[in-house]
N, CA, C, O and the ligand as a Tripos MOL2 file, in Angstrom:
@<TRIPOS>MOLECULE
protein
  241   239    61     0     0
PROTEIN
NO_CHARGES

@<TRIPOS>ATOM
      1 N         104.7340  102.7590   92.9650 N.3       1 MET1
      2 CA        104.2120  102.8410   94.1920 C.3       1 MET1
      3 C         105.1860  103.4160   95.1630 C.2       1 MET1
      4 O         106.2940  102.8800   95.1940 O.2       1 MET1
      5 N         104.9540  104.4250   95.9660 N.am      2 PRO2
      6 CA        105.8310  104.9980   96.8200 C.3       2 PRO2
      7 C         106.2700  103.9130   97.9180 C.2       2 PRO2
      8 O         105.4540  103.0340   98.1990 O.2       2 PRO2
      9 N         107.3930  103.9320   98.4870 N.am      3 HIS3
     10 CA        107.7990  103.1190   99.6400 C.3       3 HIS3
     11 C         107.9110  103.8980  100.8310 C.2       3 HIS3
     12 O         108.3290  105.0550  100.8110 O.2       3 HIS3
     13 N         107.5220  103.2550  101.9560 N.am      4 TYR4
     14 CA        107.5220  104.0110  103.2310 C.3       4 TYR4
     15 C         108.3850  103.2000  104.2910 C.2       4 TYR4
     16 O         108.1820  102.0310  104.6200 O.2       4 TYR4
     17 N         109.2240  103.9020  104.6860 N.am      5 ASP5
     18 CA        110.0990  103.2130  105.8400 C.3       5 ASP5
     19 C         109.4920  103.1210  107.0910 C.2       5 ASP5
     20 O         108.8470  104.1020  107.4620 O.2       5 ASP5
     21 N         109.5630  102.1770  107.7960 N.am      6 HIS6
     22 CA        108.8940  101.9180  108.9970 C.3       6 HIS6
     23 C         109.8390  101.2170  110.0090 C.2       6 HIS6
     24 O         110.7120  100.4320  109.6390 O.2       6 HIS6
     25 N         109.6250  101.5320  111.2610 N.am      7 LEU7
     26 CA        110.3990  100.7090  112.3490 C.3       7 LEU7
     27 C         109.5390  100.3190  113.3320 C.2       7 LEU7
     28 O         108.7790  101.1130  113.8870 O.2       7 LEU7
     29 N         109.6080   99.0080  113.6260 N.am      8 CYS8
     30 CA        108.7600   98.2020  114.6800 C.3       8 CYS8
     31 C         109.2850   98.7260  115.9890 C.2       8 CYS8
     32 O         110.5030   98.7470  116.1700 O.2       8 CYS8
     33 N         108.4970   99.1290  116.8630 N.am      9 LYS9
     34 CA        108.9400   99.4590  118.1640 C.3       9 LYS9
     35 C         109.1690   98.2870  119.1810 C.2       9 LYS9
     36 O         109.8590   98.3190  120.2000 O.2       9 LYS9
     37 N         108.4830   97.3100  118.7080 N.am     10 LYS10
     38 CA        108.5530   96.1050  119.4220 C.3      10 LYS10
     39 C         109.7680   95.2270  119.2770 C.2      10 LYS10
     40 O         110.4170   94.8250  120.2440 O.2      10 LYS10
     41 N         110.0260   94.9660  118.0990 N.am     11 CYS11
     42 CA        111.1870   94.1380  117.7390 C.3      11 CYS11
     43 C         112.4750   94.7620  117.0630 C.2      11 CYS11
     44 O         113.4870   94.1700  116.6890 O.2      11 CYS11
     45 N         112.1610   96.1820  117.0030 N.am     12 LYS12
     46 CA        113.1410   97.0530  116.4910 C.3      12 LYS12
     47 C         113.6830   96.7470  115.0100 C.2      12 LYS12
     48 O         114.8030   97.0860  114.6280 O.2      12 LYS12
     49 N         112.8040   96.1060  114.2790 N.am     13 LYS13
     50 CA        113.0320   95.7730  112.8370 C.3      13 LYS13
     51 C         112.6070   96.8300  111.9440 C.2      13 LYS13
     52 O         111.4180   97.1400  111.8600 O.2      13 LYS13
     53 N         113.4830   97.3780  111.2990 N.am     14 PRO14
     54 CA        113.0490   98.2450  110.1080 C.3      14 PRO14
     55 C         112.4520   97.4630  108.8880 C.2      14 PRO14
     56 O         112.9000   96.4050  108.4450 O.2      14 PRO14
     57 N         111.4540   98.1030  108.4520 N.am     15 PHE15
     58 CA        110.9760   97.4340  107.1460 C.3      15 PHE15
     59 C         110.3290   98.4340  106.1790 C.2      15 PHE15
     60 O         110.0910   99.5830  106.5520 O.2      15 PHE15
     61 N         110.0790   98.0630  105.1000 N.am     16 VAL16
     62 CA        109.5510   98.8460  103.9720 C.3      16 VAL16
     63 C         108.2360   98.5130  103.5380 C.2      16 VAL16
     64 O         107.9950   97.3440  103.2340 O.2      16 VAL16
     65 N         107.2900   99.4560  103.4640 N.am     17 VAL17
     66 CA        105.9090   99.2080  103.0710 C.3      17 VAL17
     67 C         105.6560   99.8760  101.8300 C.2      17 VAL17
     68 O         105.9070  101.0780  101.7440 O.2      17 VAL17
     69 N         105.1790   99.2250  100.8360 N.am     18 GLU18
     70 CA        104.7420   99.9510   99.5940 C.3      18 GLU18
     71 C         103.1280  100.1530   99.5480 C.2      18 GLU18
     72 O         102.3600   99.1950   99.6360 O.2      18 GLU18
     73 N         102.7350  101.3780   99.4150 N.am     19 MET19
     74 CA        101.3430  101.7490   99.3860 C.3      19 MET19
     75 C         101.1830  103.0020   98.7280 C.2      19 MET19
     76 O         102.0850  103.8290   98.5970 O.2      19 MET19
     77 N          99.9540  103.1300   98.2950 N.am     20 LYS20
     78 CA         99.4930  104.3930   97.6390 C.3      20 LYS20
     79 C          99.5750  105.5720   98.6470 C.2      20 LYS20
     80 O          99.5020  105.3220   99.8500 O.2      20 LYS20
     81 N          99.7190  106.8060   98.2190 N.am     21 ILE21
     82 CA         99.8320  107.8020   98.9780 C.3      21 ILE21
     83 C          98.4790  108.1050   99.6840 C.2      21 ILE21
     84 O          98.4170  108.5080  100.8450 O.2      21 ILE21
     85 N          97.4530  107.8900   98.9260 N.am     22 SER22
     86 CA         96.0370  108.0970   99.4940 C.3      22 SER22
     87 C          95.7540  107.0560  100.6790 C.2      22 SER22
     88 O          94.8400  107.2310  101.4850 O.2      22 SER22
     89 N          96.6680  105.9000  100.7120 N.am     23 GLU23
     90 CA         96.3610  104.8250  101.6910 C.3      23 GLU23
     91 C          97.1720  105.2160  102.9840 C.2      23 GLU23
     92 O          96.7600  104.7580  104.0500 O.2      23 GLU23
     93 N          98.1440  105.9180  102.9840 N.am     24 VAL24
     94 CA         99.1190  106.0940  103.9890 C.3      24 VAL24
     95 C          98.4090  106.4010  105.4670 C.2      24 VAL24
     96 O          98.7690  105.7640  106.4570 O.2      24 VAL24
     97 N          97.5440  107.2560  105.5310 N.am     25 ASP25
     98 CA         96.9050  107.5610  106.7360 C.3      25 ASP25
     99 C          95.7060  106.7530  107.1710 C.2      25 ASP25
    100 O          95.0950  107.0010  108.2100 O.2      25 ASP25
    101 N          95.3390  105.6200  106.2050 N.am     26 LYS26
    102 CA         94.2440  104.9430  106.3280 C.3      26 LYS26
    103 C          94.6500  103.3150  106.7540 C.2      26 LYS26
    104 O          93.9360  102.5520  107.4050 O.2      26 LYS26
    105 N          95.7820  103.0730  106.2840 N.am     27 LYS27
    106 CA         96.1880  101.7280  106.3600 C.3      27 LYS27
    107 C          96.7760  101.5450  107.8760 C.2      27 LYS27
    108 O          97.5200  102.3920  108.3690 O.2      27 LYS27
    109 N          96.4250  100.5160  108.4780 N.am     28 LYS28
    110 CA         97.1030   99.9540  109.7350 C.3      28 LYS28
    111 C          98.2350   99.1690  109.4390 C.2      28 LYS28
    112 O          98.0960   98.0190  109.0220 O.2      28 LYS28
    113 N          99.4890   99.7460  109.6390 N.am     29 VAL29
    114 CA        100.5970   99.0270  109.1750 C.3      29 VAL29
    115 C         100.9820   98.0930  110.3320 C.2      29 VAL29
    116 O         100.9770   98.5270  111.4840 O.2      29 VAL29
    117 N         101.2860   96.9390  110.0830 N.am     30 SER30
    118 CA        101.8400   96.0070  111.1980 C.3      30 SER30
    119 C         103.0960   95.4200  110.7680 C.2      30 SER30
    120 O         103.3310   95.2300  109.5750 O.2      30 SER30
    121 N         103.9570   95.1080  111.7450 N.am     31 CYS31
    122 CA        105.1970   94.4210  111.6440 C.3      31 CYS31
    123 C         105.1780   93.0770  110.9100 C.2      31 CYS31
    124 O         104.4970   92.1350  111.3160 O.2      31 CYS31
    125 N         105.9300   93.0200  109.8390 N.am     32 PRO32
    126 CA        105.9220   91.6650  109.1850 C.3      32 PRO32
    127 C         106.6080   90.6350  109.8530 C.2      32 PRO32
    128 O         106.5120   89.4710  109.4630 O.2      32 PRO32
    129 N         107.4270   91.0200  111.0170 N.am     33 GLU33
    130 CA        107.9820   90.0510  111.8770 C.3      33 GLU33
    131 C         107.1690   89.5710  113.0000 C.2      33 GLU33
    132 O         106.9480   88.3750  113.1910 O.2      33 GLU33
    133 N         106.7040   90.5720  113.7780 N.am     34 CYS34
    134 CA        106.0430   90.0490  115.1110 C.3      34 CYS34
    135 C         104.4760   90.5440  114.9950 C.2      34 CYS34
    136 O         103.7060   90.2900  115.9210 O.2      34 CYS34
    137 N         104.0570   91.2140  113.9010 N.am     35 LYS35
    138 CA        102.6730   91.5520  113.6380 C.3      35 LYS35
    139 C         102.2140   92.5240  114.6010 C.2      35 LYS35
    140 O         101.0170   92.7530  114.7740 O.2      35 LYS35
    141 N         103.2980   93.1950  115.3370 N.am     36 SER36
    142 CA        102.6890   94.4950  116.1270 C.3      36 SER36
    143 C         102.3120   95.5850  115.3550 C.2      36 SER36
    144 O         102.8220   95.8370  114.2630 O.2      36 SER36
    145 N         101.3390   96.3170  115.9410 N.am     37 ASN37
    146 CA        100.9450   97.5880  115.2760 C.3      37 ASN37
    147 C         101.6630   98.5960  115.7910 C.2      37 ASN37
    148 O         101.3800   99.7050  115.3370 O.2      37 ASN37
    149 N         102.5360   98.5440  116.6310 N.am     38 ASP38
    150 CA        103.3420   99.5050  117.3470 C.3      38 ASP38
    151 C         104.5750   99.9010  116.3070 C.2      38 ASP38
    152 O         105.7360   99.6060  116.5930 O.2      38 ASP38
    153 N         104.3100  100.4350  115.3560 N.am     39 VAL39
    154 CA        105.3570  100.8230  114.4680 C.3      39 VAL39
    155 C         105.3370  102.3200  114.1650 C.2      39 VAL39
    156 O         104.3020  102.9810  114.2530 O.2      39 VAL39
    157 N         106.5800  102.8600  113.7860 N.am     40 THR40
    158 CA        106.6380  104.1800  113.5250 C.3      40 THR40
    159 C         106.9620  104.4120  111.9500 C.2      40 THR40
    160 O         107.6090  103.5750  111.3200 O.2      40 THR40
    161 N         106.5420  105.4310  111.4410 N.am     41 ARG41
    162 CA        107.0170  105.6330  110.1890 C.3      41 ARG41
    163 C         108.1180  106.5370  110.1200 C.2      41 ARG41
    164 O         108.0940  107.6290  110.6870 O.2      41 ARG41
    165 N         109.1960  106.0780  109.3680 N.am     42 GLU42
    166 CA        110.4740  106.9650  109.2540 C.3      42 GLU42
    167 C         110.1820  108.0570  108.2660 C.2      42 GLU42
    168 O         109.6630  107.8700  107.1660 O.2      42 GLU42
    169 N         110.5610  109.2130  108.7540 N.am     43 VAL43
    170 CA        110.4150  110.3390  107.7450 C.3      43 VAL43
    171 C         111.7710  110.6180  107.1710 C.2      43 VAL43
    172 O         112.3330  111.6800  107.4400 O.2      43 VAL43
    173 N         112.3120  109.7420  106.4130 N.am     44 THR44
    174 CA        113.6020  110.0710  105.8210 C.3      44 THR44
    175 C         113.4140  109.8370  104.2820 C.2      44 THR44
    176 O         112.5080  109.1480  103.8130 O.2      44 THR44
    177 N         114.3930  110.5040  103.5340 N.am     45 ASN45
    178 CA        114.3180  110.2240  102.1130 C.3      45 ASN45
    179 C         115.2780  109.2020  101.6970 C.2      45 ASN45
    180 O         115.2760  108.8360  100.5210 O.2      45 ASN45
    181 N         116.1140  108.6950  102.5570 N.am     46 LYS46
    182 CA        117.0600  107.6130  102.1480 C.3      46 LYS46
    183 C         116.3280  106.3850  101.7480 C.2      46 LYS46
    184 O         115.3740  105.9380  102.3850 O.2      46 LYS46
    185 N         116.8520  105.8170  100.5810 N.am     47 SER47
    186 CA        116.2200  104.5660  100.2110 C.3      47 SER47
    187 C         117.0000  103.3010  100.6500 C.2      47 SER47
    188 O         118.2230  103.2450  100.5160 O.2      47 SER47
    189 N         116.3340  102.3720  101.1320 N.am     48 PHE48
    190 CA        116.9820  101.0670  101.6520 C.3      48 PHE48
    191 C         117.5140  100.2890  100.5510 C.2      48 PHE48
    192 O         116.7500   99.9670   99.6410 O.2      48 PHE48
    193 N         118.7400   99.9460  100.5280 N.am     49 THR49
    194 CA        119.1720   99.0490   99.4210 C.3      49 THR49
    195 C         119.8650   97.8920  100.1540 C.2      49 THR49
    196 O         120.2900   96.9130   99.5410 O.2      49 THR49
    197 N         119.9600   98.0220  101.3900 N.am     50 SER50
    198 CA        120.5620   96.9280  102.0500 C.3      50 SER50
    199 C         119.9140   95.6390  102.0540 C.2      50 SER50
    200 O         118.6850   95.6580  102.1270 O.2      50 SER50
    201 N         120.5120   94.4980  101.9890 N.am     51 GLU51
    202 CA        120.0260   93.1450  101.8080 C.3      51 GLU51
    203 C         119.3200   92.7560  103.1190 C.2      51 GLU51
    204 O         118.3770   91.9660  103.1240 O.2      51 GLU51
    205 N         119.8060   93.3340  104.2240 N.am     52 SER52
    206 CA        119.4700   92.9960  105.5340 C.3      52 SER52
    207 C         117.9830   93.4780  105.8850 C.2      52 SER52
    208 O         117.3810   93.0030  106.8480 O.2      52 SER52
    209 N         117.4570   94.4000  105.0860 N.am     53 ILE53
    210 CA        116.2380   94.9810  105.3750 C.3      53 ILE53
    211 C         115.0880   94.2720  104.5810 C.2      53 ILE53
    212 O         115.1540   94.1920  103.3540 O.2      53 ILE53
    213 N         114.1760   93.8270  105.1930 N.am     54 ASN54
    214 CA        113.0750   93.1160  104.4760 C.3      54 ASN54
    215 C         112.2530   94.0050  103.7570 C.2      54 ASN54
    216 O         111.9390   95.1040  104.2130 O.2      54 ASN54
    217 N         111.8780   93.5790  102.6270 N.am     55 ARG55
    218 CA        111.0540   94.2270  101.8460 C.3      55 ARG55
    219 C         109.5800   93.6090  102.1210 C.2      55 ARG55
    220 O         109.3530   92.4020  102.0400 O.2      55 ARG55
    221 N         108.6940   94.4950  102.4250 N.am     56 TYR56
    222 CA        107.3560   94.1280  102.7650 C.3      56 TYR56
    223 C         106.3890   94.7410  101.7390 C.2      56 TYR56
    224 O         106.3130   95.9670  101.6690 O.2      56 TYR56
    225 N         105.7460   94.0620  101.0450 N.am     57 VAL57
    226 CA        104.7220   94.5950  100.1360 C.3      57 VAL57
    227 C         103.3330   94.4060  100.5770 C.2      57 VAL57
    228 O         102.8410   93.2840  100.6930 O.2      57 VAL57
    229 N         102.7410   95.4210  100.8070 N.am     58 TRP58
    230 CA        101.4800   95.5620  101.3760 C.3      58 TRP58
    231 C         100.3420   95.3590  100.1430 C.2      58 TRP58
    232 O         100.1280   96.1910   99.2620 O.2      58 TRP58
    233 N          99.7600   94.2400  100.2700 N.am     59 ASP59
    234 CA         98.8150   93.9550   99.1150 C.3      59 ASP59
    235 C          97.4970   93.6880   99.5090 C.2      59 ASP59
    236 O          96.6460   93.3570   98.6830 O.2      59 ASP59
    237 N          97.2380   93.8170  100.8170 N.am     60 LYS60
    238 CA         95.9550   93.5840  101.2110 C.3      60 LYS60
    239 C          94.9580   94.9570  101.5010 C.2      60 LYS60
    240 O          93.7900   94.8070  101.8600 O.2      60 LYS60
    241 ZN        108.1390   93.8130  115.0720 Zn       61 ZN61
@<TRIPOS>BOND
     1     1     2 1
     2     2     3 1
     3     3     4 2
     4     3     5 am
     5     5     6 1
     6     6     7 1
     7     7     8 2
     8     7     9 am
     9     9    10 1
    10    10    11 1
    11    11    12 2
    12    11    13 am
    13    13    14 1
    14    14    15 1
    15    15    16 2
    16    15    17 am
    17    17    18 1
    18    18    19 1
    19    19    20 2
    20    19    21 am
    21    21    22 1
    22    22    23 1
    23    23    24 2
    24    23    25 am
    25    25    26 1
    26    26    27 1
    27    27    28 2
    28    27    29 am
    29    29    30 1
    30    30    31 1
    31    31    32 2
    32    31    33 am
    33    33    34 1
    34    34    35 1
    35    35    36 2
    36    35    37 am
    37    37    38 1
    38    38    39 1
    39    39    40 2
    40    39    41 am
    41    41    42 1
    42    42    43 1
    43    43    44 2
    44    43    45 am
    45    45    46 1
    46    46    47 1
    47    47    48 2
    48    47    49 am
    49    49    50 1
    50    50    51 1
    51    51    52 2
    52    51    53 am
    53    53    54 1
    54    54    55 1
    55    55    56 2
    56    55    57 am
    57    57    58 1
    58    58    59 1
    59    59    60 2
    60    59    61 am
    61    61    62 1
    62    62    63 1
    63    63    64 2
    64    63    65 am
    65    65    66 1
    66    66    67 1
    67    67    68 2
    68    67    69 am
    69    69    70 1
    70    70    71 1
    71    71    72 2
    72    71    73 am
    73    73    74 1
    74    74    75 1
    75    75    76 2
    76    75    77 am
    77    77    78 1
    78    78    79 1
    79    79    80 2
    80    79    81 am
    81    81    82 1
    82    82    83 1
    83    83    84 2
    84    83    85 am
    85    85    86 1
    86    86    87 1
    87    87    88 2
    88    87    89 am
    89    89    90 1
    90    90    91 1
    91    91    92 2
    92    91    93 am
    93    93    94 1
    94    94    95 1
    95    95    96 2
    96    95    97 am
    97    97    98 1
    98    98    99 1
    99    99   100 2
   100    99   101 am
   101   101   102 1
   102   102   103 1
   103   103   104 2
   104   103   105 am
   105   105   106 1
   106   106   107 1
   107   107   108 2
   108   107   109 am
   109   109   110 1
   110   110   111 1
   111   111   112 2
   112   111   113 am
   113   113   114 1
   114   114   115 1
   115   115   116 2
   116   115   117 am
   117   117   118 1
   118   118   119 1
   119   119   120 2
   120   119   121 am
   121   121   122 1
   122   122   123 1
   123   123   124 2
   124   123   125 am
   125   125   126 1
   126   126   127 1
   127   127   128 2
   128   127   129 am
   129   129   130 1
   130   130   131 1
   131   131   132 2
   132   131   133 am
   133   133   134 1
   134   134   135 1
   135   135   136 2
   136   135   137 am
   137   137   138 1
   138   138   139 1
   139   139   140 2
   140   139   141 am
   141   141   142 1
   142   142   143 1
   143   143   144 2
   144   143   145 am
   145   145   146 1
   146   146   147 1
   147   147   148 2
   148   147   149 am
   149   149   150 1
   150   150   151 1
   151   151   152 2
   152   151   153 am
   153   153   154 1
   154   154   155 1
   155   155   156 2
   156   155   157 am
   157   157   158 1
   158   158   159 1
   159   159   160 2
   160   159   161 am
   161   161   162 1
   162   162   163 1
   163   163   164 2
   164   163   165 am
   165   165   166 1
   166   166   167 1
   167   167   168 2
   168   167   169 am
   169   169   170 1
   170   170   171 1
   171   171   172 2
   172   171   173 am
   173   173   174 1
   174   174   175 1
   175   175   176 2
   176   175   177 am
   177   177   178 1
   178   178   179 1
   179   179   180 2
   180   179   181 am
   181   181   182 1
   182   182   183 1
   183   183   184 2
   184   183   185 am
   185   185   186 1
   186   186   187 1
   187   187   188 2
   188   187   189 am
   189   189   190 1
   190   190   191 1
   191   191   192 2
   192   191   193 am
   193   193   194 1
   194   194   195 1
   195   195   196 2
   196   195   197 am
   197   197   198 1
   198   198   199 1
   199   199   200 2
   200   199   201 am
   201   201   202 1
   202   202   203 1
   203   203   204 2
   204   203   205 am
   205   205   206 1
   206   206   207 1
   207   207   208 2
   208   207   209 am
   209   209   210 1
   210   210   211 1
   211   211   212 2
   212   211   213 am
   213   213   214 1
   214   214   215 1
   215   215   216 2
   216   215   217 am
   217   217   218 1
   218   218   219 1
   219   219   220 2
   220   219   221 am
   221   221   222 1
   222   222   223 1
   223   223   224 2
   224   223   225 am
   225   225   226 1
   226   226   227 1
   227   227   228 2
   228   227   229 am
   229   229   230 1
   230   230   231 1
   231   231   232 2
   232   231   233 am
   233   233   234 1
   234   234   235 1
   235   235   236 2
   236   235   237 am
   237   237   238 1
   238   238   239 1
   239   239   240 2
@<TRIPOS>SUBSTRUCTURE
     1 MET1         2 RESIDUE 1 A MET
     2 PRO2         6 RESIDUE 1 A PRO
     3 HIS3        10 RESIDUE 1 A HIS
     4 TYR4        14 RESIDUE 1 A TYR
     5 ASP5        18 RESIDUE 1 A ASP
     6 HIS6        22 RESIDUE 1 A HIS
     7 LEU7        26 RESIDUE 1 A LEU
     8 CYS8        30 RESIDUE 1 A CYS
     9 LYS9        34 RESIDUE 1 A LYS
    10 LYS10       38 RESIDUE 1 A LYS
    11 CYS11       42 RESIDUE 1 A CYS
    12 LYS12       46 RESIDUE 1 A LYS
    13 LYS13       50 RESIDUE 1 A LYS
    14 PRO14       54 RESIDUE 1 A PRO
    15 PHE15       58 RESIDUE 1 A PHE
    16 VAL16       62 RESIDUE 1 A VAL
    17 VAL17       66 RESIDUE 1 A VAL
    18 GLU18       70 RESIDUE 1 A GLU
    19 MET19       74 RESIDUE 1 A MET
    20 LYS20       78 RESIDUE 1 A LYS
    21 ILE21       82 RESIDUE 1 A ILE
    22 SER22       86 RESIDUE 1 A SER
    23 GLU23       90 RESIDUE 1 A GLU
    24 VAL24       94 RESIDUE 1 A VAL
    25 ASP25       98 RESIDUE 1 A ASP
    26 LYS26      102 RESIDUE 1 A LYS
    27 LYS27      106 RESIDUE 1 A LYS
    28 LYS28      110 RESIDUE 1 A LYS
    29 VAL29      114 RESIDUE 1 A VAL
    30 SER30      118 RESIDUE 1 A SER
    31 CYS31      122 RESIDUE 1 A CYS
    32 PRO32      126 RESIDUE 1 A PRO
    33 GLU33      130 RESIDUE 1 A GLU
    34 CYS34      134 RESIDUE 1 A CYS
    35 LYS35      138 RESIDUE 1 A LYS
    36 SER36      142 RESIDUE 1 A SER
    37 ASN37      146 RESIDUE 1 A ASN
    38 ASP38      150 RESIDUE 1 A ASP
    39 VAL39      154 RESIDUE 1 A VAL
    40 THR40      158 RESIDUE 1 A THR
    41 ARG41      162 RESIDUE 1 A ARG
    42 GLU42      166 RESIDUE 1 A GLU
    43 VAL43      170 RESIDUE 1 A VAL
    44 THR44      174 RESIDUE 1 A THR
    45 ASN45      178 RESIDUE 1 A ASN
    46 LYS46      182 RESIDUE 1 A LYS
    47 SER47      186 RESIDUE 1 A SER
    48 PHE48      190 RESIDUE 1 A PHE
    49 THR49      194 RESIDUE 1 A THR
    50 SER50      198 RESIDUE 1 A SER
    51 GLU51      202 RESIDUE 1 A GLU
    52 SER52      206 RESIDUE 1 A SER
    53 ILE53      210 RESIDUE 1 A ILE
    54 ASN54      214 RESIDUE 1 A ASN
    55 ARG55      218 RESIDUE 1 A ARG
    56 TYR56      222 RESIDUE 1 A TYR
    57 VAL57      226 RESIDUE 1 A VAL
    58 TRP58      230 RESIDUE 1 A TRP
    59 ASP59      234 RESIDUE 1 A ASP
    60 LYS60      238 RESIDUE 1 A LYS
    61 ZN61       241 GROUP 0 **** ****
């Protein structure tokens, strides 16, 4: 499943969401930290390998 990099505008936390390509525009992504829906999707191809970045699996 592809990973999508996101950044929460509220708490400035970057996080990664796994979801199907077909779900990208349908899912409401919320920040795993503060539950805010005010998030931006990062359009980069770099992969996060840093331990400091939370991995968030969207399974709902
Ligand atoms: Zn947040």
